[in-house]
N, C-alpha and C positions, 0 to 999 in steps of 0.2 A: 504494500500500500504506500507507494511513494510516487515518483515522477512520471508523466505521460509523454506522448510524442506530439510535438507541435511545430509548426512552422508557418506562419501567418498566411492566411486566415484558416486554412484547412489542415495544415500540418502542425498541430499544436503539441505542446509537451507538458508533461507533468506526471507521467507514470506509464509510459508505453514504450513501444519499440522506437529505436532511433530511426529517423527518416526525414530530415529536413535537408536543405541544401548544405553541402559541405563547403568549407572555405579554408583550404590548406594554409597553414601558418606561414608558408614561404611566400604566399602572395602578398603584395603590398596592400596595406589598408590605410585609409585616411585616418589620422589621429588628431583630435582637436588640441587646442592649446593645453599645455600641461597644467594640472591642478596643483594646489599648494602642497599636496602630499606626495607628488611624484618623486621629489628628490629623495625621500626616505622610503618610498614604497615603489619598487620597480614595476608593479602591476597596476598602479593607479591610472596610468595613461590608457591601458587596455580597458579598464572599467569605464573611464570617461568615453572612450570610443564606443563601447557597448551601449552605454546609456544614450548617446547622441544618435547612433546609427540604427540600433535595434529597438529602442524603447521610446524615446522622445519622438523620433521620426514616424512612429506608428500611432501617435496620439496620446500617449501617457503624459499627463501634465502635472499631476500632484507633486509639489515641491518636496514633500517629505518622502514620497516614494522614490523619486529620482535621486535624492540624496542618499537614501538607504542603499539603493542599487549601486551607487558609486562607492559606498563605503565597505560593504560586506565583501570579503575576499572569496569569491566563488571557487577559486582554485584550492582553497583549504577544505572544500567539501567534496572533492572528487579524488579518485585513486591516482597515485603518482603516474601511472601509465597514460592517463588522459589529461594531465594538467596543462599540457601545451595547448589544449583546445578549450580551456575553461571559459574563455570569454567570447567564443564563437557562437553563432546563431543556431544552436540546436541542443537538444538534451544529450546527456552523456551517461554511460553505464556506471552504476555505483555498487554493483554486486547484488546477489540474491535475485537476479533477473529484474532488477528495478533500475530506474534512471533518475537523474537530477533533471528537473524541468528546464526547458528552454528559458533563458532570461526574460523574454517578453512575457511569457505566461505568468511568471512569478510577479512581475510588475503589474500585469493586468489584474490578477486576482487581488493583489494588495490594494490597488487603487479602487477596485470595485467594492471592497469591503469597507472603505471609508474609515480606516482606523485612525484614531486620534490618541494623543499621548497619555490620556487619563483612563484608557480603556483596557479591559481584560479580554484576551483573544484565545480561542481554542482552535488548534489545527489538528485535522485528522489525516494521518499519513505523513509522518515526519521525514521518512526517507533519509537523505543525507544530513538534514538539519538546516539546509540553506534557506528555505522559505521561512522557517522559524526564526533564523537570525535576522532576516530582513524585517520580519514583524517585530522582533525584539528591538530594532533600531527606532521603532515608531511607538509601539504600545507600552503601557505600564508593565503588563505581565502577559506572558505567553505560556499556555499549557499545550503540549503537543503529544500525540499518541501514535505509536508505531507498532504494528502487529508482528513484525519480524524482529526478534530479539537482537540479532547481530547489528541490524541497522540502527535500532534504538540506542544501543551501547555506543556505536560509532558517532552518532549524532550528539549524544550527551557529552561525549569527550570533546568533540569539535567546538560546540558552543561554550563549554566550560573553558577550554584553552583560549578562546577568543574573548573571554570576559563577559559573556552574556548571562549575568546572574539572574536576570528576569525571565529566562527561558527555562521551563521545567519539562523534562522528557520522561515518558513512561512507556513500557511495553503493555499493550492491551488491545482490546476489541473496540475499534473506532465506532462501530454501530451504537455502542452504549454511551459514548461521550465520556465526560469526566464530571459526573454530577456533584462531587464534593466541592467543586470550585465554581459551579454554575450560580447565577446566570452569566452568560458571556455576551459582551457587547458585539462581538463579531466571531463568526466561525468560518474557517476555510477548510475545504475538503479536497484532497489531492488524489482521489481515486473515485471511480464512478460507480455508484450504486444504481440499480434499476429504478428505485424510487427513493425519495428523500426520507432518511430515517426519522421516525417520529421522535425518538429520544433527543436528537439534535435540535429539532424544532422546539421541544419542551425546554431545552437548556438555553435557548436564545432569549436574551433579555428583551423587554418591551422596547421597541425602537432599534433593536439589534438587526444586523445584516448577516446573512449566510451566503457564501459563494461556493457553488458546488456543481461539478459536472454530473449530469444525470442521463442515463440511457444504457442500453446494451449495444446493439449493432450501430445505431445512430445516437450520438451524444450531443448535447448542447450544454453550455454553461448556464446555470440558473443563478439569479440573484434574488434572494428571498428576504423579505423584511417583515418583522413582527410588529404590527401596528395595533392601536387600541381597538380597531374594528375587525381585526383578523390578520391572517397571513397573506401577504401579497407576493406573488411570484412573477418574475420577468425572465424570459429566455433571451440569451444574447448570442454569442458566437458559437459556431460548431467546433467541437474539440474531439480529441481521441485520447482517453485515459485508460489505464489498466483497470479492470473491474475491482471494486472495493471488496476486500475479503474480510472474513469474520462472520459471526453469527448475528443476524438481525434480531432485534428485540422482539420477543413474542408477546 
């Protein structure tokens, strides 16, 4: 339950097979003016280019999201064998037949969730921990659940080493959410159930937003808001995520 495959707008990523355009590292790429951190972080210029060319150029505008994407070192969340491709425009394998999401889809889901600094967020499908770290740059507290123990352990280690004390990882069944810390102001799900789990709707705070891919063969991203008059659902972009695993609540 971690990252899919994406590549704008039909080849999305966040939990599926690799399959977006490849961009060999040997090919020259335009890099914007160096950021203030480039002198001390050799990958900062690559993140700046990623944000400008892959994310801002596709319509992501929220300043907090763009800043988080510039700051979080994506290369720290992928295996050494694929680190040279960490800032290119596609998902990458992270082991256990899972992938880290394409940068654009991480930014898209984060912006769609409208996370603010005083909020508590639940993520279902920790994977490598990259999305959780991006959320950790914005939210007050992030709780994230991963069903594969090895991935949960690796993600917990990565976020800890990078100093994200506000990100809490556990191994568990994402269908059940994390009721001990509910209600959540935002919930992001990075694997696709056939139907929206009722437990996650129940754990969403009034006024809260859920961003979740839904469907089996055909999937769309859904943005769900809990309002005083009921739950409002909006279907947005087509995506392809790996199926959500675990036992649905009965």
